[in-house]
C-alpha atoms as an extended CHARMM CRD file, in Angstrom:
* protein
*
        75  EXT
         1         1  MET       CA              6.6510000000      -22.9050000000       -4.1130000000  PROA      1               0.0000000000
         2         2  SER       CA              6.7530000000      -19.1120000000       -4.0610000000  PROA      2               0.0000000000
         3         3  SER       CA              9.7240000000      -17.1800000000       -2.8250000000  PROA      3               0.0000000000
         4         4  PHE       CA              9.1910000000      -14.2780000000       -0.4520000000  PROA      4               0.0000000000
         5         5  ARG       CA             11.4550000000      -11.3030000000       -0.0570000000  PROA      5               0.0000000000
         6         6  GLY       CA             11.1970000000       -8.0500000000        1.7730000000  PROA      6               0.0000000000
         7         7  GLU       CA             12.2010000000       -4.8170000000        0.1260000000  PROA      7               0.0000000000
         8         8  GLU       CA             12.3850000000       -1.2230000000        1.2650000000  PROA      8               0.0000000000
         9         9  LYS       CA             10.3070000000        0.9020000000       -1.0930000000  PROA      9               0.0000000000
        10        10  THR       CA              9.2530000000        4.5060000000       -1.3050000000  PROA      10              0.0000000000
        11        11  VAL       CA              5.5880000000        5.3950000000       -0.8630000000  PROA      11              0.0000000000
        12        12  GLY       CA              5.5230000000        6.6720000000       -4.4410000000  PROA      12              0.0000000000
        13        13  SER       CA              6.8710000000        3.4240000000       -5.8380000000  PROA      13              0.0000000000
        14        14  VAL       CA              4.1550000000        1.4250000000       -4.0690000000  PROA      14              0.0000000000
        15        15  LEU       CA              1.2360000000        3.7110000000       -4.9410000000  PROA      15              0.0000000000
        16        16  GLY       CA              2.4480000000        4.9340000000       -8.3230000000  PROA      16              0.0000000000
        17        17  GLY       CA              2.7330000000        3.3510000000      -11.7140000000  PROA      17              0.0000000000
        18        18  SER       CA              0.2960000000        0.9850000000      -13.3610000000  PROA      18              0.0000000000
        19        19  ARG       CA             -0.1160000000       -1.2740000000      -10.3560000000  PROA      19              0.0000000000
        20        20  THR       CA             -3.6210000000       -1.8790000000       -8.9670000000  PROA      20              0.0000000000
        21        21  LEU       CA             -3.9950000000       -2.4980000000       -5.2280000000  PROA      21              0.0000000000
        22        22  THR       CA             -7.0730000000       -4.3280000000       -3.9730000000  PROA      22              0.0000000000
        23        23  VAL       CA             -8.1420000000       -4.9100000000       -0.3890000000  PROA      23              0.0000000000
        24        24  PRO       CA             -9.7280000000       -8.3920000000       -0.2950000000  PROA      24              0.0000000000
        25        25  SER       CA            -13.2170000000       -8.6550000000        1.1730000000  PROA      25              0.0000000000
        26        26  TYR       CA            -11.9410000000      -10.6580000000        4.1650000000  PROA      26              0.0000000000
        27        27  GLN       CA             -9.8150000000       -7.6260000000        5.1730000000  PROA      27              0.0000000000
        28        28  ARG       CA            -12.6160000000       -5.0650000000        4.9510000000  PROA      28              0.0000000000
        29        29  GLU       CA            -14.1520000000       -5.6820000000        8.3640000000  PROA      29              0.0000000000
        30        30  TYR       CA            -11.0190000000       -4.0090000000        9.7580000000  PROA      30              0.0000000000
        31        31  SER       CA            -11.6230000000       -0.8670000000        7.7030000000  PROA      31              0.0000000000
        32        32  TRP       CA            -10.9410000000        2.6240000000        8.9560000000  PROA      32              0.0000000000
        33        33  THR       CA            -13.3490000000        5.4990000000        9.1760000000  PROA      33              0.0000000000
        34        34  GLU       CA            -13.2640000000        8.2570000000        6.5720000000  PROA      34              0.0000000000
        35        35  ASP       CA            -11.3840000000       10.5260000000        9.0140000000  PROA      35              0.0000000000
        36        36  GLU       CA             -8.4930000000        8.0720000000        9.3640000000  PROA      36              0.0000000000
        37        37  VAL       CA             -8.2670000000        7.5120000000        5.6040000000  PROA      37              0.0000000000
        38        38  THR       CA             -8.2620000000       11.2750000000        5.0110000000  PROA      38              0.0000000000
        39        39  ASP       CA             -5.4530000000       11.7640000000        7.5590000000  PROA      39              0.0000000000
        40        40  LEU       CA             -3.3450000000        9.0240000000        5.9480000000  PROA      40              0.0000000000
        41        41  TRP       CA             -3.9400000000       10.3400000000        2.4270000000  PROA      41              0.0000000000
        42        42  THR       CA             -2.9820000000       13.8860000000        3.4990000000  PROA      42              0.0000000000
        43        43  ASP       CA              0.2410000000       12.5820000000        5.0800000000  PROA      43              0.0000000000
        44        44  LEU       CA              1.1140000000       10.6170000000        1.9390000000  PROA      44              0.0000000000
        45        45  VAL       CA              0.4750000000       13.5330000000       -0.4180000000  PROA      45              0.0000000000
        46        46  GLU       CA              2.5860000000       15.8600000000        1.7330000000  PROA      46              0.0000000000
        47        47  THR       CA              5.3630000000       13.2720000000        1.8160000000  PROA      47              0.0000000000
        48        48  LEU       CA              5.3500000000       12.9320000000       -1.9690000000  PROA      48              0.0000000000
        49        49  ASP       CA              5.1770000000       16.7120000000       -2.5100000000  PROA      49              0.0000000000
        50        50  ASP       CA              8.0270000000       17.4170000000       -0.0890000000  PROA      50              0.0000000000
        51        51  ARG       CA             10.0090000000       14.2890000000       -1.0420000000  PROA      51              0.0000000000
        52        52  ALA       CA             10.3580000000       13.7990000000        2.6940000000  PROA      52              0.0000000000
        53        53  ASP       CA             10.8950000000       10.5740000000        4.5730000000  PROA      53              0.0000000000
        54        54  HSD       CA              7.7690000000        9.0520000000        6.0900000000  PROA      54              0.0000000000
        55        55  PHE       CA              7.6780000000        5.6310000000        7.7250000000  PROA      55              0.0000000000
        56        56  ILE       CA              4.2900000000        3.9950000000        7.2150000000  PROA      56              0.0000000000
        57        57  GLY       CA              5.2530000000        0.5440000000        8.4130000000  PROA      57              0.0000000000
        58        58  ILE       CA              5.0820000000       -2.7570000000        6.6490000000  PROA      58              0.0000000000
        59        59  ILE       CA              2.7100000000       -3.4010000000        3.7690000000  PROA      59              0.0000000000
        60        60  VAL       CA              2.2900000000       -6.9850000000        2.5940000000  PROA      60              0.0000000000
        61        61  LEU       CA              1.2430000000       -7.3230000000       -1.0540000000  PROA      61              0.0000000000
        62        62  VAL       CA              0.5850000000      -10.5090000000       -2.9810000000  PROA      62              0.0000000000
        63        63  ARG       CA              0.8170000000      -10.2270000000       -6.7520000000  PROA      63              0.0000000000
        64        64  LYS       CA             -1.9210000000      -11.8890000000       -8.7500000000  PROA      64              0.0000000000
        65        65  GLN       CA             -0.4220000000      -14.2330000000      -11.3160000000  PROA      65              0.0000000000
        66        66  ASP       CA              0.8560000000      -12.5720000000      -14.4990000000  PROA      66              0.0000000000
        67        67  SER       CA             -0.6380000000       -9.1330000000      -13.8050000000  PROA      67              0.0000000000
        68        68  GLN       CA              0.0090000000       -5.7630000000      -12.2030000000  PROA      68              0.0000000000
        69        69  GLU       CA             -2.7310000000       -6.4050000000       -9.6400000000  PROA      69              0.0000000000
        70        70  TYR       CA             -1.8400000000       -6.9340000000       -5.9910000000  PROA      70              0.0000000000
        71        71  ASP       CA             -3.9020000000       -7.8890000000       -2.9520000000  PROA      71              0.0000000000
        72        72  VAL       CA             -3.1390000000       -5.8950000000        0.1990000000  PROA      72              0.0000000000
        73        73  ILE       CA             -2.7790000000       -8.6860000000        2.7440000000  PROA      73              0.0000000000
        74        74  ASP       CA             -1.5320000000       -6.5640000000        5.6190000000  PROA      74              0.0000000000
        75        75  GLY       CA             -0.4990000000       -3.0150000000        6.1970000000  PROA      75              0.0000000000
């Protein structure tokens, strides 16, 4: 049985490094338009550049066994 734990992370620690994030096909029907993705990306880049706080909510990732690949389950 897997153990689950919540952790507070910075945006940079989630998006940076050698980790690969994949949105599973069953999540894609809930996709945003290009405008919404652009707005989010701009906010994230500004947050990283300014080293400012930015609450983006909860992101649920599931690590694929023995890899640096994660499925984005929610967020």
